C-alpha positions as CSV (number, residue, x, y, z in Angstrom):
1,M,0.0,0.0,0.0
2,E,2.3,2.7,-1.3
3,A,1.5,6.4,-1.5
4,L,-1.3,6.4,1.0
5,P,-3.6,9.3,1.0
6,A,-2.9,11.8,3.8
7,H,-6.6,12.8,4.0
8,V,-9.6,10.5,3.3
9,A,-13.1,12.0,3.4
10,I,-16.1,9.7,3.5
11,I,-19.8,10.3,2.7
12,M,-21.4,7.5,4.6
13,D,-24.5,7.0,2.5
14,G,-27.1,4.1,2.6
15,N,-28.0,3.6,6.3
16,G,-31.7,4.1,5.7
17,R,-31.8,1.9,2.5
18,W,-29.8,-0.8,4.3
19,A,-32.5,-0.9,7.1
20,K,-35.4,-0.8,4.6
21,L,-34.0,-3.8,2.7
22,R,-34.1,-5.8,6.0
23,G,-37.5,-4.6,7.2
24,Q,-35.9,-2.6,10.0
25,S,-36.2,1.0,11.2
26,R,-33.9,3.7,9.9
27,T,-32.5,4.1,13.4
28,Q,-31.3,0.5,13.2
29,G,-29.5,1.4,10.0
30,H,-27.8,4.3,11.7
31,K,-26.7,2.0,14.5
32,Q,-25.1,-0.4,12.0
33,G,-23.6,2.5,10.2
34,L,-21.8,3.5,13.4
35,E,-20.3,0.0,13.6
36,A,-19.1,0.4,10.0
37,A,-17.5,3.8,10.9
38,K,-15.6,2.2,13.8
39,A,-14.3,-0.5,11.5
40,V,-13.1,1.9,8.8
41,V,-11.6,4.3,11.3
42,K,-9.8,1.4,13.0
43,R,-8.4,0.3,9.7
44,S,-7.3,3.9,8.9
45,A,-5.4,4.0,12.2
46,E,-3.8,0.6,11.4
47,L,-2.6,2.0,8.0
48,G,-1.5,5.2,9.6
49,I,-3.6,7.5,7.5
50,P,-3.1,10.9,9.1
51,F,-6.6,12.4,8.6
52,V,-10.1,10.9,8.1
53,T,-13.2,13.2,7.9
54,L,-16.6,11.6,8.3
55,Y,-19.7,13.4,7.0
56,T,-21.7,12.7,10.2
57,F,-24.5,15.2,10.0
58,S,-25.0,17.9,7.3
59,T,-26.6,21.3,7.5
60,E,-29.3,19.8,5.2
61,N,-30.0,16.8,7.5
62,W,-32.1,19.0,9.7
63,K,-34.8,18.6,7.0
64,R,-35.3,15.0,8.0
65,A,-38.1,13.8,10.3
66,A,-37.8,15.2,13.9
67,D,-37.6,11.7,15.5
68,E,-34.8,10.7,13.2
69,V,-32.9,13.9,13.8
70,G,-33.4,13.4,17.6
71,F,-32.1,9.9,17.4
72,L,-29.0,11.0,15.4
73,M,-28.2,13.7,17.9
74,T,-28.5,11.1,20.8
75,L,-26.4,8.6,18.8
76,I,-23.7,11.2,18.3
77,K,-23.7,12.2,22.0
78,T,-23.6,8.6,23.4
79,H,-21.0,7.5,20.8
80,L,-18.6,10.3,21.7
81,R,-18.8,9.5,25.4
82,A,-18.6,5.7,25.0
83,E,-15.7,5.4,22.6
84,L,-12.9,7.1,24.6
85,D,-11.2,3.7,25.1
86,F,-11.4,3.0,21.4
87,Y,-9.7,6.3,20.6
88,A,-7.0,5.7,23.2
89,R,-6.3,2.1,22.0
90,N,-6.0,3.3,18.4
91,G,-4.2,6.6,19.0
92,I,-7.1,8.6,17.5
93,R,-7.5,12.3,18.0
94,V,-11.1,13.6,17.4
95,R,-11.8,17.0,16.0
96,H,-15.0,18.8,14.8
97,A,-15.9,20.7,11.6
98,G,-19.1,22.5,11.3
99,D,-21.2,25.2,12.9
100,L,-21.3,24.5,16.7
101,S,-23.7,27.4,17.2
102,G,-26.5,25.5,15.5
103,L,-26.1,22.4,17.7
104,P,-27.8,21.6,21.1
105,A,-25.7,22.7,24.1
106,D,-25.3,19.1,25.4
107,I,-23.9,18.0,22.0
108,V,-21.5,20.9,21.9
109,K,-20.2,20.0,25.4
110,E,-19.6,16.3,24.3
111,I,-17.8,17.4,21.2
112,Q,-15.6,19.8,23.1
113,D,-14.9,17.3,25.9
114,V,-13.8,14.4,23.5
115,S,-11.7,16.9,21.5
116,E,-9.8,17.9,24.7
117,R,-9.5,14.3,26.0
118,T,-8.0,13.0,22.7
119,A,-5.8,16.0,21.9
120,Q,-2.6,14.1,22.8
121,Y,-3.1,11.2,20.3
122,T,-1.1,11.4,17.1
123,N,-1.8,8.3,15.1
124,T,-4.9,9.4,13.1
125,T,-7.1,12.5,13.4
126,V,-10.7,11.8,12.8
127,V,-12.7,14.9,11.9
128,L,-16.4,14.6,12.7
129,A,-18.4,16.9,10.3
130,I,-21.4,17.6,12.4
131,N,-23.9,20.4,11.3
132,Y,-21.5,20.8,8.4
133,G,-21.9,22.1,4.9
134,G,-19.2,23.1,2.5
135,Q,-20.9,26.3,1.4
136,D,-21.7,27.2,5.0
137,E,-18.1,26.8,6.0
138,L,-17.0,29.2,3.3
139,V,-19.6,31.8,4.2
140,R,-18.6,31.6,7.9
141,A,-14.9,31.8,7.0
142,I,-15.5,35.0,4.9
143,K,-17.5,36.6,7.7
144,K,-14.5,36.0,10.1
145,I,-12.0,37.9,7.9
146,P,-11.3,41.4,9.3
147,E,-12.3,44.4,7.3
148,N,-8.7,45.5,6.9
149,E,-7.8,42.2,5.2
150,R,-10.6,42.0,2.7
151,G,-9.0,44.1,0.1
152,S,-6.2,41.6,-0.4
153,I,-7.8,38.2,0.2
154,T,-5.8,35.3,-1.2
155,A,-6.5,31.6,-1.1
156,K,-4.3,31.3,1.9
157,T,-6.2,34.1,3.7
158,L,-9.5,32.4,3.2
159,E,-8.0,29.0,4.2
160,S,-6.8,30.4,7.5
161,Y,-10.4,31.1,8.5
162,L,-11.8,27.7,7.7
163,D,-13.0,25.4,10.6
164,I,-9.7,23.6,10.8
165,P,-7.2,25.7,8.9
166,E,-4.4,23.0,9.2
167,L,-6.6,20.3,7.7
168,P,-4.8,19.1,4.5
169,P,-6.5,18.9,1.1
170,V,-8.6,15.8,0.6
171,D,-6.7,13.2,-1.4
172,L,-9.4,10.6,-1.6
173,M,-13.2,11.2,-1.2
174,I,-15.3,8.1,-0.8
175,R,-19.1,8.0,-1.2
176,T,-21.0,4.8,-0.6
177,G,-24.5,3.7,-1.4
178,G,-24.4,4.1,-5.2
179,E,-24.9,7.9,-5.5
180,K,-22.3,9.9,-7.4
181,R,-22.2,13.4,-6.0
182,I,-20.3,15.2,-3.2
183,S,-23.3,16.8,-1.5
184,N,-21.8,20.0,-0.3
185,F,-18.9,18.2,1.5
186,L,-15.5,19.8,2.0
187,L,-15.8,21.9,-1.1
188,W,-12.7,23.9,-0.6
189,Q,-10.5,21.0,0.6
190,S,-11.6,18.7,-2.2
191,A,-10.5,20.8,-5.2
192,Y,-8.1,18.0,-6.4
193,A,-9.6,15.1,-4.6
194,E,-9.8,11.7,-6.3
195,L,-13.4,10.5,-6.1
196,Y,-14.3,6.9,-5.4
197,F,-17.9,5.8,-5.6
198,S,-19.1,2.4,-4.2
199,D,-22.4,0.8,-4.7
200,K,-22.2,-1.0,-1.3
201,L,-24.4,0.6,1.4
202,W,-22.4,2.1,4.2
203,P,-23.5,-0.3,7.0
204,D,-21.9,-3.2,5.0
205,W,-18.5,-1.5,4.7
206,T,-15.5,-2.9,6.5
207,G,-11.8,-2.3,6.6
208,N,-11.3,-4.4,3.5
209,D,-13.5,-2.0,1.5
210,L,-11.2,0.9,2.6
211,D,-8.2,-1.1,1.5
212,E,-9.9,-1.6,-2.0
213,A,-10.6,2.2,-2.2
214,I,-7.0,3.0,-1.4
215,R,-5.7,0.5,-3.9
216,D,-7.8,2.2,-6.5
217,F,-6.4,5.6,-5.4
218,T,-2.8,4.5,-5.6
219,S,-3.3,3.3,-9.2
220,R,-4.2,6.8,-10.4
221,N,-1.9,9.3,-11.9
222,R,-2.5,12.6,-10.1
223,R,-1.3,15.6,-12.2
224,F,-2.8,18.6,-10.4
225,G,-3.2,20.4,-13.7
226,S,0.2,19.7,-15.1
227,V,1.1,17.9,-18.4
228,P,1.7,14.2,-17.9
């Protein structure tokens, strides 16, 4: 596995369809999706991938039914609290991207707590994109730029005001569930990302599926606009 991506971003799609195919509730699909996320994150840590960003809850997901949104918020909260040992065993640092001001106070507290308690781990950083939208991140970044800097904005200027300025560009973006779009995810960071689409529904993903995506990535010739 040569030339591993430094930053893998994952759109974890298909939880609801996975549950429907089995005659189960959408909440059961989200629970199984959480297990898939743990398996893929664990494999990422084993490989030593520096950054993995998971599209956990988008700014558009608030449009879903209130009971499903409530369940997802509870799942996020309980997962953050329950998995501290998992993070420690695998050397995983947890960070957040997204608009904290739009989240319930108890969720914000859990995000901040787990971020602080895992800050010393250096194997793999897992970024949880919660209440996140790529367009929203850019708008919020622009609003943070002081008036005296706005006349000479550069790409580096704008980048310094993103949610995690030091987050490297996405090398590999994965979307599961058969859809082929990026759905407002890490728009700035994915300018030269290699896209990998899988028909497999997210709850069925394992570390082996991540290996396959990375093999595909390493077979590509990335030119970044230059002549081959």
